[in-house]
N, CA and C atoms of all chains as a GROMACS GRO file, in nm:
protein
  651
    1MET      N    1  14.704  13.597   8.916
    1MET     CA    2  14.580  13.651   9.000
    1MET      C    3  14.649  13.815   9.008
    2ALA      N    4  14.799  13.825   9.076
    2ALA     CA    5  14.836  13.945   9.092
    2ALA      C    6  14.907  13.975   8.993
    3GLU      N    7  14.887  14.114   8.898
    3GLU     CA    8  14.970  14.126   8.780
    3GLU      C    9  15.099  14.184   8.849
    4GLU      N   10  15.200  14.148   8.750
    4GLU     CA   11  15.358  14.227   8.782
    4GLU      C   12  15.347  14.374   8.766
    5MET      N   13  15.421  14.453   8.836
    5MET     CA   14  15.433  14.630   8.847
    5MET      C   15  15.586  14.651   8.776
    6GLU      N   16  15.550  14.793   8.657
    6GLU     CA   17  15.712  14.825   8.692
    6GLU      C   18  15.792  14.895   8.780
    7ALA      N   19  15.887  14.856   8.788
    7ALA     CA   20  15.942  14.957   8.936
    7ALA      C   21  15.969  15.116   8.889
    8GLY      N   22  15.893  15.214   8.885
    8GLY     CA   23  15.914  15.331   8.867
    8GLY      C   24  15.991  15.447   8.926
    9CYS      N   25  15.970  15.588   8.888
    9CYS     CA   26  16.001  15.678   8.995
    9CYS      C   27  15.890  15.737   9.103
   10THR      N   28  15.801  15.704   9.018
   10THR     CA   29  15.694  15.780   9.104
   10THR      C   30  15.610  15.653   9.176
   11ARG      N   31  15.608  15.700   9.320
   11ARG     CA   32  15.548  15.618   9.421
   11ARG      C   33  15.406  15.565   9.346
   12PRO      N   34  15.392  15.426   9.343
   12PRO     CA   35  15.265  15.340   9.297
   12PRO      C   36  15.177  15.372   9.436
   13THR      N   37  15.024  15.400   9.414
   13THR     CA   38  14.944  15.392   9.530
   13THR      C   39  14.829  15.329   9.462
   14GLY      N   40  14.747  15.274   9.563
   14GLY     CA   41  14.630  15.218   9.548
   14GLY      C   42  14.499  15.275   9.595
   15GLY      N   43  14.414  15.194   9.637
   15GLY     CA   44  14.308  15.255   9.662
   15GLY      C   45  14.182  15.175   9.664
   16PRO      N   46  14.043  15.206   9.729
   16PRO     CA   47  13.920  15.163   9.694
   16PRO      C   48  13.897  15.154   9.568
   17THR      N   49  13.820  15.033   9.530
   17THR     CA   50  13.759  15.034   9.408
   17THR      C   51  13.611  15.016   9.408
   18GLY      N   52  13.535  15.012   9.294
   18GLY     CA   53  13.396  15.002   9.286
   18GLY      C   54  13.342  15.159   9.303
   19GLU      N   55  13.229  15.134   9.389
   19GLU     CA   56  13.166  15.279   9.410
   19GLU      C   57  13.237  15.406   9.480
   20ALA      N   58  13.298  15.351   9.599
   20ALA     CA   59  13.394  15.481   9.644
   20ALA      C   60  13.471  15.578   9.538
   21GLN      N   61  13.511  15.468   9.448
   21GLN     CA   62  13.578  15.535   9.346
   21GLN      C   63  13.551  15.625   9.268
   22LYS      N   64  13.408  15.600   9.224
   22LYS     CA   65  13.327  15.644   9.126
   22LYS      C   66  13.303  15.783   9.206
   23GLN      N   67  13.228  15.773   9.313
   23GLN     CA   68  13.234  15.884   9.386
   23GLN      C   69  13.366  15.976   9.374
   24ALA      N   70  13.459  15.918   9.400
   24ALA     CA   71  13.584  16.032   9.424
   24ALA      C   72  13.596  16.118   9.277
   25THR      N   73  13.588  16.035   9.172
   25THR     CA   74  13.610  16.120   9.006
   25THR      C   75  13.532  16.248   9.038
   26GLU      N   76  13.380  16.166   9.070
   26GLU     CA   77  13.256  16.274   9.073
   26GLU      C   78  13.295  16.413   9.135
   27ASP      N   79  13.340  16.402   9.261
   27ASP     CA   80  13.339  16.504   9.370
   27ASP      C   81  13.467  16.494   9.408
   28GLU      N   82  13.554  16.596   9.364
   28GLU     CA   83  13.706  16.602   9.413
   28GLU      C   84  13.728  16.594   9.577
   29THR      N   85  13.635  16.700   9.613
   29THR     CA   86  13.620  16.680   9.776
   29THR      C   87  13.599  16.592   9.875
   30THR      N   88  13.588  16.438   9.804
   30THR     CA   89  13.550  16.344   9.869
   30THR      C   90  13.640  16.290   9.958
   31THR      N   91  13.785  16.315   9.921
   31THR     CA   92  13.911  16.260   9.991
   31THR      C   93  13.898  16.336  10.138
   32GLU      N   94  13.891  16.470  10.122
   32GLU     CA   95  13.859  16.552  10.230
   32GLU      C   96  13.766  16.526  10.324
   33THR      N   97  13.656  16.487  10.284
   33THR     CA   98  13.505  16.461  10.349
   33THR      C   99  13.566  16.323  10.430
   34LEU      N  100  13.614  16.225  10.364
   34LEU     CA  101  13.656  16.084  10.397
   34LEU      C  102  13.726  16.089  10.562
   35GLN      N  103  13.841  16.218  10.522
   35GLN     CA  104  13.901  16.225  10.644
   35GLN      C  105  13.840  16.288  10.778
   36GLN      N  106  13.732  16.383  10.725
   36GLN     CA  107  13.689  16.433  10.829
   36GLN      C  108  13.549  16.355  10.902
   37GLU      N  109  13.490  16.314  10.814
   37GLU     CA  110  13.358  16.234  10.864
   37GLU      C  111  13.403  16.090  10.949
   38VAL      N  112  13.341  16.090  11.060
   38VAL     CA  113  13.385  15.961  11.135
   38VAL      C  114  13.301  15.832  11.080
   39LYS      N  115  13.396  15.750  11.021
   39LYS     CA  116  13.369  15.644  10.963
   39LYS      C  117  13.319  15.512  11.077
   40PRO      N  118  13.202  15.448  11.064
   40PRO     CA  119  13.157  15.329  11.126
   40PRO      C  120  13.294  15.228  11.106
   41MET      N  121  13.308  15.151  11.209
   41MET     CA  122  13.379  15.072  11.203
   41MET      C  123  13.318  14.973  11.100
   42ILE      N  124  13.411  14.895  11.027
   42ILE     CA  125  13.343  14.791  10.915
   42ILE      C  126  13.285  14.646  11.009
   43GLN      N  127  13.194  14.617  10.956
   43GLN     CA  128  13.080  14.497  11.042
   43GLN      C  129  13.122  14.380  11.001
   44VAL      N  130  13.137  14.293  11.129
   44VAL     CA  131  13.152  14.114  11.083
   44VAL      C  132  12.997  14.091  10.994
   45GLY      N  133  13.021  13.983  10.923
   45GLY     CA  134  12.922  13.939  10.829
   45GLY      C  135  12.885  14.005  10.738
   46HIS      N  136  12.975  14.114  10.694
   46HIS     CA  137  12.950  14.214  10.579
   46HIS      C  138  13.039  14.192  10.517
   47LYS      N  139  12.998  14.213  10.343
   47LYS     CA  140  13.121  14.211  10.240
   47LYS      C  141  13.272  14.308  10.302
   48ALA      N  142  13.367  14.235  10.249
   48ALA     CA  143  13.484  14.292  10.271
   48ALA      C  144  13.529  14.390  10.181
   49PRO      N  145  13.550  14.547  10.195
   49PRO     CA  146  13.564  14.673  10.061
   49PRO      C  147  13.670  14.630  10.021
   50ASP      N  148  13.648  14.649   9.870
   50ASP     CA  149  13.740  14.576   9.770
   50ASP      C  150  13.852  14.705   9.759
   51PHE      N  151  13.963  14.691   9.724
   51PHE     CA  152  14.064  14.758   9.704
   51PHE      C  153  14.194  14.723   9.582
   52THR      N  154  14.247  14.818   9.552
   52THR     CA  155  14.357  14.768   9.489
   52THR      C  156  14.493  14.843   9.558
   53ALA      N  157  14.626  14.754   9.541
   53ALA     CA  158  14.697  14.803   9.635
   53ALA      C  159  14.831  14.753   9.577
   54PRO      N  160  14.937  14.852   9.561
   54PRO     CA  161  15.090  14.816   9.525
   54PRO      C  162  15.132  14.674   9.606
   55GLY      N  163  15.197  14.577   9.579
   55GLY     CA  164  15.296  14.529   9.684
   55GLY      C  165  15.395  14.464   9.627
   56TYR      N  166  15.460  14.382   9.756
   56TYR     CA  167  15.616  14.326   9.693
   56TYR      C  168  15.623  14.192   9.749
   57GLN      N  169  15.655  14.122   9.657
   57GLN     CA  170  15.640  13.977   9.692
   57GLN      C  171  15.765  13.867   9.650
   58LYS      N  172  15.838  13.839   9.739
   58LYS     CA  173  15.922  13.724   9.670
   58LYS      C  174  16.038  13.803   9.552
   59GLY      N  175  16.040  13.940   9.562
   59GLY     CA  176  16.172  13.975   9.450
   59GLY      C  177  16.066  14.085   9.325
   60ASN      N  178  15.926  14.049   9.349
   60ASN     CA  179  15.845  14.108   9.228
   60ASN      C  180  15.790  14.237   9.302
   61PHE      N  181  15.751  14.342   9.201
   61PHE     CA  182  15.652  14.425   9.244
   61PHE      C  183  15.501  14.413   9.186
   62ILE      N  184  15.424  14.386   9.279
   62ILE     CA  185  15.323  14.340   9.203
   62ILE      C  186  15.178  14.449   9.221
   63ASN      N  187  15.065  14.436   9.168
   63ASN     CA  188  14.925  14.525   9.174
   63ASN      C  189  14.832  14.432   9.221
   64VAL      N  190  14.784  14.431   9.373
   64VAL     CA  191  14.694  14.344   9.430
   64VAL      C  192  14.565  14.402   9.416
   65LYS      N  193  14.470  14.290   9.375
   65LYS     CA  194  14.303  14.332   9.383
   65LYS      C  195  14.249  14.250   9.504
   66LEU      N  196  14.184  14.313   9.600
   66LEU     CA  197  14.159  14.217   9.717
   66LEU      C  198  14.063  14.104   9.659
   67SER      N  199  13.984  14.128   9.581
   67SER     CA  200  13.851  14.054   9.536
   67SER      C  201  13.930  13.971   9.427
   68ASP      N  202  14.020  13.961   9.398
   68ASP     CA  203  14.085  13.853   9.290
   68ASP      C  204  14.146  13.720   9.380
   69TYR      N  205  14.130  13.744   9.526
   69TYR     CA  206  14.163  13.605   9.625
   69TYR      C  207  14.038  13.577   9.678
   70PHE      N  208  13.885  13.616   9.644
   70PHE     CA  209  13.763  13.562   9.672
   70PHE      C  210  13.758  13.409   9.638
   71GLY      N  211  13.719  13.330   9.732
   71GLY     CA  212  13.726  13.210   9.665
   71GLY      C  213  13.819  13.146   9.772
   72GLN      N  214  13.894  13.195   9.817
   72GLN     CA  215  13.985  13.126   9.949
   72GLN      C  216  13.964  13.192  10.064
   73TRP      N  217  14.043  13.166  10.169
   73TRP     CA  218  14.038  13.210  10.267
   73TRP      C  219  14.146  13.365  10.254
   74VAL      N  220  14.119  13.458  10.351
   74VAL     CA  221  14.226  13.570  10.322
   74VAL      C  222  14.243  13.631  10.458
   75LEU      N  223  14.388  13.608  10.483
   75LEU     CA  224  14.378  13.746  10.601
   75LEU      C  225  14.448  13.841  10.580
   76LEU      N  226  14.383  13.967  10.579
   76LEU     CA  227  14.422  14.083  10.598
   76LEU      C  228  14.480  14.159  10.704
   77CYS      N  229  14.602  14.177  10.695
   77CYS     CA  230  14.693  14.246  10.828
   77CYS      C  231  14.722  14.374  10.811
   78LEU      N  232  14.713  14.480  10.900
   78LEU     CA  233  14.747  14.610  10.865
   78LEU      C  234  14.841  14.656  10.971
   79TYR      N  235  14.936  14.706  10.979
   79TYR     CA  236  15.070  14.747  11.072
   79TYR      C  237  15.104  14.884  11.064
   80PRO      N  238  15.170  14.944  11.206
   80PRO     CA  239  15.176  15.058  11.161
   80PRO      C  240  15.336  15.074  11.075
   81GLY      N  241  15.415  14.992  11.068
   81GLY     CA  242  15.527  15.042  10.975
   81GLY      C  243  15.639  14.967  10.961
   82ASP      N  244  15.702  14.936  10.853
   82ASP     CA  245  15.832  14.862  10.836
   82ASP      C  246  15.944  14.898  10.959
   83PHE      N  247  16.002  14.816  10.993
   83PHE     CA  248  16.125  14.871  11.040
   83PHE      C  249  16.086  14.921  11.192
   84THR      N  250  15.963  14.859  11.248
   84THR     CA  251  15.913  14.950  11.370
   84THR      C  252  15.934  14.791  11.425
   85PHE      N  253  15.909  14.779  11.535
   85PHE     CA  254  16.022  14.703  11.665
   85PHE      C  255  15.919  14.587  11.668
   86VAL      N  256  15.757  14.609  11.684
   86VAL     CA  257  15.727  14.489  11.718
   86VAL      C  258  15.671  14.418  11.635
   87MET      N  259  14.985  14.471  10.518
   87MET     CA  260  15.012  14.633  10.439
   87MET      C  261  15.014  14.742  10.530
   88SER      N  262  15.091  14.830  10.503
   88SER     CA  263  15.137  14.937  10.609
   88SER      C  264  15.142  15.066  10.481
   89ILE      N  265  15.157  15.194  10.550
   89ILE     CA  266  15.180  15.318  10.488
   89ILE      C  267  15.356  15.296  10.354
   90ASP      N  268  15.413  15.249  10.418
   90ASP     CA  269  15.564  15.179  10.324
   90ASP      C  270  15.524  15.170  10.200
   91SER      N  271  15.621  15.223  10.143
   91SER     CA  272  15.641  15.208   9.956
   91SER      C  273  15.662  15.083   9.969
   92VAL      N  274  15.638  14.997   9.856
   92VAL     CA  275  15.685  14.876   9.802
   92VAL      C  276  15.867  14.861   9.789
   93PHE      N  277  15.894  14.978   9.825
   93PHE     CA  278  16.054  14.956   9.810
   93PHE      C  279  16.087  14.985   9.900
   94VAL      N  280  16.028  15.018  10.058
   94VAL     CA  281  16.070  14.989  10.156
   94VAL      C  282  16.033  14.857  10.209
   95HIS      N  283  15.902  14.798  10.168
   95HIS     CA  284  15.912  14.675  10.191
   95HIS      C  285  16.016  14.588  10.166
   96LYS      N  286  16.039  14.609  10.031
   96LYS     CA  287  16.144  14.515   9.983
   96LYS      C  288  16.272  14.514  10.082
   97MET      N  289  16.309  14.625  10.095
   97MET     CA  290  16.449  14.649  10.198
   97MET      C  291  16.415  14.572  10.340
   98TRP      N  292  16.326  14.584  10.390
   98TRP     CA  293  16.274  14.525  10.524
   98TRP      C  294  16.250  14.392  10.524
   99ASP      N  295  16.242  14.314  10.412
   99ASP     CA  296  16.251  14.164  10.415
   99ASP      C  297  16.349  14.126  10.379
  100GLU      N  298  16.448  14.212  10.266
  100GLU     CA  299  16.586  14.136  10.251
  100GLU      C  300  16.658  14.165  10.331
  101ASN      N  301  16.664  14.268  10.441
  101ASN     CA  302  16.729  14.301  10.515
  101ASN      C  303  16.706  14.265  10.665
  102GLU      N  304  16.594  14.215  10.726
  102GLU     CA  305  16.584  14.201  10.829
  102GLU      C  306  16.455  14.073  10.848
  103LEU      N  307  16.350  14.076  10.765
  103LEU     CA  308  16.272  13.984  10.789
  103LEU      C  309  16.315  13.852  10.782
  104SER      N  310  16.378  13.813  10.651
  104SER     CA  311  16.434  13.707  10.599
  104SER      C  312  16.536  13.634  10.674
  105LYS      N  313  16.584  13.715  10.755
  105LYS     CA  314  16.655  13.664  10.907
  105LYS      C  315  16.603  13.595  11.007
  106MET      N  316  16.461  13.631  10.990
  106MET     CA  317  16.383  13.554  11.097
  106MET      C  318  16.294  13.460  11.021
  107VAL      N  319  16.253  13.460  10.912
  107VAL     CA  320  16.166  13.369  10.848
  107VAL      C  321  16.230  13.308  10.708
  108ASP      N  322  16.276  13.203  10.688
  108ASP     CA  323  16.373  13.127  10.598
  108ASP      C  324  16.288  13.180  10.481
  109GLY      N  325  16.394  13.222  10.402
  109GLY     CA  326  16.315  13.316  10.226
  109GLY      C  327  16.230  13.402  10.255
  110GLY      N  328  16.221  13.474  10.361
  110GLY     CA  329  16.169  13.604  10.336
  110GLY      C  330  16.002  13.553  10.365
  111VAL      N  331  15.926  13.688  10.335
  111VAL     CA  332  15.791  13.681  10.361
  111VAL      C  333  15.740  13.607  10.235
  112PRO      N  334  15.638  13.497  10.248
  112PRO     CA  335  15.585  13.432  10.122
  112PRO      C  336  15.461  13.538  10.056
  113PHE      N  337  15.397  13.600  10.154
  113PHE     CA  338  15.270  13.665  10.065
  113PHE      C  339  15.296  13.798  10.054
  114PRO      N  340  15.229  13.874   9.963
  114PRO     CA  341  15.230  14.006   9.931
  114PRO      C  342  15.223  14.091  10.048
  115MET      N  343  15.329  14.163  10.020
  115MET     CA  344  15.356  14.295  10.127
  115MET      C  345  15.303  14.412  10.073
  116LEU      N  346  15.157  14.462  10.095
  116LEU     CA  347  15.115  14.564  10.037
  116LEU      C  348  15.115  14.704  10.083
  117SER      N  349  15.122  14.834  10.012
  117SER     CA  350  15.162  14.969  10.053
  117SER      C  351  15.028  15.029  10.041
  118ASP      N  352  14.998  15.095  10.137
  118ASP     CA  353  14.886  15.183  10.174
  118ASP      C  354  14.918  15.324  10.185
  119GLY      N  355  15.005  15.382  10.108
  119GLY     CA  356  15.045  15.518  10.123
  119GLY      C  357  14.931  15.654  10.119
  120GLY      N  358  14.931  15.709  10.204
  120GLY     CA  359  14.811  15.791  10.244
  120GLY      C  360  14.702  15.731  10.321
  121GLY      N  361  14.696  15.601  10.335
  121GLY     CA  362  14.611  15.551  10.428
  121GLY      C  363  14.486  15.528  10.372
  122GLN      N  364  14.456  15.559  10.234
  122GLN     CA  365  14.294  15.531  10.181
  122GLN      C  366  14.247  15.371  10.219
  123ILE      N  367  14.310  15.298  10.224
  123ILE     CA  368  14.236  15.153  10.261
  123ILE      C  369  14.245  15.131  10.428
  124GLY      N  370  14.326  15.201  10.494
  124GLY     CA  371  14.349  15.179  10.605
  124GLY      C  372  14.197  15.270  10.692
  125ARG      N  373  14.188  15.350  10.622
  125ARG     CA  374  14.024  15.454  10.651
  125ARG      C  375  13.912  15.384  10.592
  126LEU      N  376  13.937  15.277  10.480
  126LEU     CA  377  13.801  15.212  10.478
  126LEU      C  378  13.790  15.115  10.529
  127TYR      N  379  13.912  15.037  10.614
  127TYR     CA  380  13.844  14.979  10.702
  127TYR      C  381  13.845  15.001  10.872
  128GLY      N  382  13.850  15.132  10.854
  128GLY     CA  383  13.819  15.197  11.005
  128GLY      C  384  13.961  15.168  11.080
  129VAL      N  385  14.084  15.168  11.022
  129VAL     CA  386  14.198  15.126  11.134
  129VAL      C  387  14.314  15.248  11.109
  130PHE      N  388  14.290  15.326  11.023
  130PHE     CA  389  14.383  15.428  11.026
  130PHE      C  390  14.376  15.529  11.129
  131ASN      N  391  14.498  15.557  11.175
  131ASN     CA  392  14.564  15.617  11.301
  131ASN      C  393  14.576  15.780  11.280
  132GLU      N  394  14.456  15.862  11.268
  132GLU     CA  395  14.485  16.010  11.174
  132GLU      C  396  14.585  16.093  11.267
  133GLU      N  397  14.612  16.073  11.405
  133GLU     CA  398  14.673  16.139  11.488
  133GLU      C  399  14.862  16.087  11.446
  134ALA      N  400  14.836  15.974  11.424
  134ALA     CA  401  15.013  15.972  11.412
  134ALA      C  402  15.028  15.900  11.265
  135GLY      N  403  14.917  15.892  11.164
  135GLY     CA  404  14.936  15.919  11.044
  135GLY      C  405  14.962  15.752  11.000
  136VAL      N  406  14.987  15.680  11.082
  136VAL     CA  407  15.003  15.508  11.045
  136VAL      C  408  14.875  15.455  11.087
  137GLU      N  409  14.911  15.340  11.015
  137GLU     CA  410  14.766  15.177  11.016
  137GLU      C  411  14.789  15.198  11.196
  138ASN      N  412  14.675  15.122  11.233
  138ASN     CA  413  14.687  15.066  11.382
  138ASN      C  414  14.689  14.911  11.350
  139ARG      N  415  14.686  14.847  11.422
  139ARG     CA  416  14.703  14.663  11.408
  139ARG      C  417  14.555  14.637  11.369
  140GLY      N  418  14.552  14.644  11.267
  140GLY     CA  419  14.417  14.573  11.242
  140GLY      C  420  14.435  14.435  11.137
  141ARG      N  421  14.302  14.336  11.170
  141ARG     CA  422  14.404  14.185  11.149
  141ARG      C  423  14.195  14.141  11.126
  142PHE      N  424  14.180  14.109  10.985
  142PHE     CA  425  14.075  14.074  10.917
  142PHE      C  426  14.093  13.934  10.865
  143ILE      N  427  13.980  13.857  10.910
  143ILE     CA  428  13.967  13.716  10.860
  143ILE      C  429  13.835  13.758  10.757
  144ILE      N  430  13.854  13.707  10.632
  144ILE     CA  431  13.763  13.702  10.492
  144ILE      C  432  13.752  13.604  10.455
  145ASP      N  433  13.610  13.543  10.457
  145ASP     CA  434  13.606  13.419  10.377
  145ASP      C  435  13.576  13.407  10.227
  146PRO      N  436  13.559  13.268  10.190
  146PRO     CA  437  13.598  13.276  10.065
  146PRO      C  438  13.473  13.336   9.980
  147ASP      N  439  13.360  13.378  10.039
  147ASP     CA  440  13.267  13.479   9.982
  147ASP      C  441  13.267  13.630   9.987
  148GLY      N  442  13.425  13.647  10.031
  148GLY     CA  443  13.463  13.790  10.070
  148GLY      C  444  13.402  13.875  10.183
  149VAL      N  445  13.303  13.771  10.279
  149VAL     CA  446  13.270  13.838  10.382
  149VAL      C  447  13.355  13.838  10.504
  150ILE      N  448  13.367  13.958  10.582
  150ILE     CA  449  13.443  13.972  10.705
  150ILE      C  450  13.405  13.876  10.846
  151GLN      N  451  13.439  13.786  10.861
  151GLN     CA  452  13.408  13.704  10.981
  151GLN      C  453  13.448  13.727  11.102
  152GLY      N  454  13.606  13.827  11.083
  152GLY     CA  455  13.632  13.836  11.238
  152GLY      C  456  13.760  13.970  11.202
  153TYR      N  457  13.730  14.035  11.294
  153TYR     CA  458  13.896  14.097  11.310
  153TYR      C  459  13.899  14.139  11.456
  154GLU      N  460  14.024  14.212  11.434
  154GLU     CA  461  14.081  14.215  11.589
  154GLU      C  462  14.197  14.380  11.547
  155VAL      N  463  14.160  14.441  11.632
  155VAL     CA  464  14.225  14.600  11.613
  155VAL      C  465  14.339  14.626  11.734
  156LEU      N  466  14.481  14.640  11.749
  156LEU     CA  467  14.581  14.659  11.846
  156LEU      C  468  14.602  14.810  11.830
  157THR      N  469  14.653  14.886  11.919
  157THR     CA  470  14.748  14.994  11.908
  157THR      C  471  14.867  14.940  11.919
  158PRO      N  472  14.963  15.031  11.840
  158PRO     CA  473  15.102  14.967  11.806
  158PRO      C  474  15.159  14.899  11.883
  159PRO      N  475  15.171  14.964  12.004
  159PRO     CA  476  15.284  14.870  12.094
  159PRO      C  477  15.272  14.697  12.113
  160VAL      N  478  15.157  14.715  12.075
  160VAL     CA  479  15.141  14.534  12.144
  160VAL      C  480  15.155  14.475  12.006
  161GLY      N  481  15.191  14.346  11.985
  161GLY     CA  482  15.172  14.246  11.894
  161GLY      C  483  15.071  14.146  11.888
  162ARG      N  484  15.033  14.117  11.794
  162ARG     CA  485  14.907  13.991  11.760
  162ARG      C  486  14.987  13.858  11.823
  163ASN      N  487  14.858  13.801  11.834
  163ASN     CA  488  14.920  13.648  11.825
  163ASN      C  489  14.866  13.523  11.735
  164VAL      N  490  14.941  13.502  11.648
  164VAL     CA  491  14.914  13.432  11.533
  164VAL      C  492  14.880  13.329  11.552
  165ASN      N  493  14.902  13.216  11.702
  165ASN     CA  494  14.813  13.117  11.713
  165ASN      C  495  14.669  13.095  11.719
  166GLU      N  496  14.631  13.252  11.804
  166GLU     CA  497  14.502  13.268  11.816
  166GLU      C  498  14.429  13.287  11.697
  167THR      N  499  14.526  13.402  11.585
  167THR     CA  500  14.472  13.380  11.462
  167THR      C  501  14.426  13.263  11.396
  168ILE      N  502  14.515  13.175  11.375
  168ILE     CA  503  14.517  13.060  11.313
  168ILE      C  504  14.399  12.962  11.393
  169ARG      N  505  14.354  12.982  11.519
  169ARG     CA  506  14.250  12.886  11.617
  169ARG      C  507  14.141  12.939  11.544
  170GLN      N  508  14.128  13.111  11.525
  170GLN     CA  509  13.980  13.133  11.492
  170GLN      C  510  13.969  13.101  11.324
  171LEU      N  511  14.088  13.108  11.247
  171LEU     CA  512  14.057  13.075  11.116
  171LEU      C  513  13.994  12.914  11.118
  172GLN      N  514  14.086  12.842  11.177
  172GLN     CA  515  14.043  12.688  11.174
  172GLN      C  516  13.888  12.676  11.214
  173ALA      N  517  13.849  12.734  11.320
  173ALA     CA  518  13.703  12.724  11.385
  173ALA      C  519  13.601  12.790  11.276
  174PHE      N  520  13.647  12.905  11.211
  174PHE     CA  521  13.532  12.952  11.082
  174PHE      C  522  13.550  12.850  11.026
  175GLN      N  523  13.633  12.786  10.943
  175GLN     CA  524  13.660  12.716  10.858
  175GLN      C  525  13.532  12.600  10.892
  176TYR      N  526  13.600  12.520  10.996
  176TYR     CA  527  13.492  12.415  11.075
  176TYR      C  528  13.346  12.439  11.070
  177VAL      N  529  13.310  12.518  11.100
  177VAL     CA  530  13.189  12.582  11.108
  177VAL      C  531  13.123  12.590  10.945
  178ARG      N  532  13.180  12.655  10.873
  178ARG     CA  533  13.131  12.678  10.717
  178ARG      C  534  13.121  12.534  10.665
  179ASN      N  535  13.255  12.434  10.691
  179ASN     CA  536  13.207  12.294  10.631
  179ASN      C  537  13.099  12.250  10.706
  180SER      N  538  13.026  12.268  10.810
  180SER     CA  539  12.939  12.211  10.876
  180SER      C  540  12.805  12.271  10.826
  181LYS      N  541  12.817  12.372  10.715
  181LYS     CA  542  12.716  12.456  10.659
  181LYS      C  543  12.617  12.492  10.775
  182GLY      N  544  12.695  12.578  10.885
  182GLY     CA  545  12.572  12.611  10.947
  182GLY      C  546  12.502  12.501  11.051
  183THR      N  547  12.578  12.383  11.081
  183THR     CA  548  12.494  12.287  11.167
  183THR      C  549  12.562  12.293  11.264
  184GLU      N  550  12.696  12.285  11.330
  184GLU     CA  551  12.766  12.301  11.426
  184GLU      C  552  12.815  12.446  11.430
  185ALA      N  553  12.838  12.467  11.580
  185ALA     CA  554  12.912  12.580  11.637
  185ALA      C  555  13.030  12.527  11.714
  186THR      N  556  13.131  12.605  11.750
  186THR     CA  557  13.253  12.614  11.823
  186THR      C  558  13.245  12.657  11.944
  187PRO      N  559  13.239  12.621  12.042
  187PRO     CA  560  13.248  12.702  12.188
  187PRO      C  561  13.366  12.763  12.227
  188ALA      N  562  13.368  12.823  12.330
  188ALA     CA  563  13.488  12.893  12.327
  188ALA      C  564  13.606  12.840  12.377
  189GLY      N  565  13.711  12.881  12.335
  189GLY     CA  566  13.856  12.799  12.369
  189GLY      C  567  13.849  12.651  12.248
  190TRP      N  568  13.756  12.681  12.166
  190TRP     CA  569  13.784  12.545  12.087
  190TRP      C  570  13.877  12.558  12.019
  191LYS      N  571  13.940  12.422  12.001
  191LYS     CA  572  14.080  12.388  11.904
  191LYS      C  573  14.020  12.261  11.828
  192PRO      N  574  14.070  12.226  11.704
  192PRO     CA  575  14.043  12.122  11.638
  192PRO      C  576  14.041  11.992  11.699
  193GLY      N  577  13.939  11.913  11.688
  193GLY     CA  578  13.950  11.782  11.792
  193GLY      C  579  13.886  11.791  11.878
  194LYS      N  580  13.843  11.938  11.925
  194LYS     CA  581  13.787  11.920  12.050
  194LYS      C  582  13.624  11.904  12.010
  195THR      N  583  13.495  11.914  12.120
  195THR     CA  584  13.406  11.928  12.104
  195THR      C  585  13.339  12.030  12.028
  196THR      N  586  13.215  12.007  11.945
  196THR     CA  587  13.175  12.127  11.896
  196THR      C  588  13.003  12.089  11.941
  197LEU      N  589  12.930  12.200  11.922
  197LEU     CA  590  12.817  12.194  11.953
  197LEU      C  591  12.698  12.218  11.845
  198LYS      N  592  12.630  12.138  11.900
  198LYS     CA  593  12.494  12.125  11.791
  198LYS      C  594  12.365  12.211  11.798
  199PRO      N  595  12.355  12.314  11.758
  199PRO     CA  596  12.266  12.422  11.805
  199PRO      C  597  12.113  12.339  11.793
  200GLY      N  598  12.009  12.343  11.848
  200GLY     CA  599  11.894  12.314  11.852
  200GLY      C  600  11.800  12.294  11.962
  201PRO      N  601  11.672  12.275  11.956
  201PRO     CA  602  11.574  12.286  12.114
  201PRO      C  603  11.618  12.186  12.198
  202ASP      N  604  11.659  12.061  12.158
  202ASP     CA  605  11.751  12.003  12.272
  202ASP      C  606  11.878  12.074  12.363
  203LEU      N  607  11.932  12.130  12.288
  203LEU     CA  608  12.024  12.162  12.354
  203LEU      C  609  12.024  12.316  12.427
  204VAL      N  610  11.909  12.353  12.463
  204VAL     CA  611  11.894  12.477  12.522
  204VAL      C  612  11.883  12.449  12.649
  205GLY      N  613  11.959  12.501  12.768
  205GLY     CA  614  11.985  12.488  12.894
  205GLY      C  615  12.022  12.373  12.919
  206ASN      N  616  12.107  12.315  12.821
  206ASN     CA  617  12.174  12.141  12.827
  206ASN      C  618  12.326  12.159  12.798
  207VAL      N  619  12.387  12.285  12.740
  207VAL     CA  620  12.525  12.311  12.722
  207VAL      C  621  12.610  12.247  12.820
  208TRP      N  622  12.554  12.252  12.945
  208TRP     CA  623  12.694  12.249  13.079
  208TRP      C  624  12.707  12.061  13.084
  209LYS      N  625  12.588  11.998  12.973
  209LYS     CA  626  12.622  11.845  12.962
  209LYS      C  627  12.748  11.817  12.871
  210GLU      N  628  12.752  11.914  12.766
  210GLU     CA  629  12.832  11.918  12.646
  210GLU      C  630  12.981  11.997  12.701
  211TRP      N  631  12.965  12.085  12.767
  211TRP     CA  632  13.079  12.193  12.761
  211TRP      C  633  13.131  12.210  12.912
  212GLN      N  634  13.247  12.209  12.965
  212GLN     CA  635  13.285  12.264  13.111
  212GLN      C  636  13.392  12.354  13.084
  213THR      N  637  13.392  12.491  13.149
  213THR     CA  638  13.520  12.572  13.192
  213THR      C  639  13.665  12.495  13.166
  214LYS      N  640  13.678  12.358  13.226
  214LYS     CA  641  13.826  12.320  13.242
  214LYS      C  642  13.846  12.271  13.070
  215MET      N  643  13.726  12.260  12.943
  215MET     CA  644  13.771  12.223  12.834
  215MET      C  645  13.852  12.345  12.764
  216VAL      N  646  13.859  12.453  12.773
  216VAL     CA  647  13.929  12.575  12.743
  216VAL      C  648  14.096  12.582  12.768
  217GLU      N  649  14.105  12.465  12.844
  217GLU     CA  650  14.276  12.482  12.872
  217GLU      C  651  14.328  12.373  12.726
   0.00000   0.00000   0.00000
């Protein structure tokens, strides 16, 4: 499912996949626009936006694509930062 | 998922989290450097430059069934998250014929929506059942 990733000196990044990514390559200012625009909160009953992201799991660095996990229940949790207290 | 790199995730898991959870965190700890994914989900805190506490329940079709967003100082309640997951799974397995009332837990009464239930929920459900 999640493919293993080499640990290199550049910090790996992920991001949205699909249509949003296509737009980003067509228009370099998209990232800026995304930051300024007030995006509506995503809605229940709607498809979860797909993305890829680098990850760490049990000693390995991996690359994760959300849609690879469709077919099972997924709990996606975001939090402010590692080593913060809560 | 947080804005921390996978290297910091490794250090946090090895040096702290594994002392709270046997064997460390079993699931993938994802990195969202730059907050692109947090923005996509509407939970990136632009002022602080970090993710707010966003939690999304996604069903096997990839559909978001529920979410919760908290500001940083208050932690989540994993028992409530599990309760919601169990309720969504129950409803899905019933193919939409049953619904779970407020405070439902596995084993408790569910509701079967239909014309006969209109105005009669009080016969099936009381506030004391939430306890």
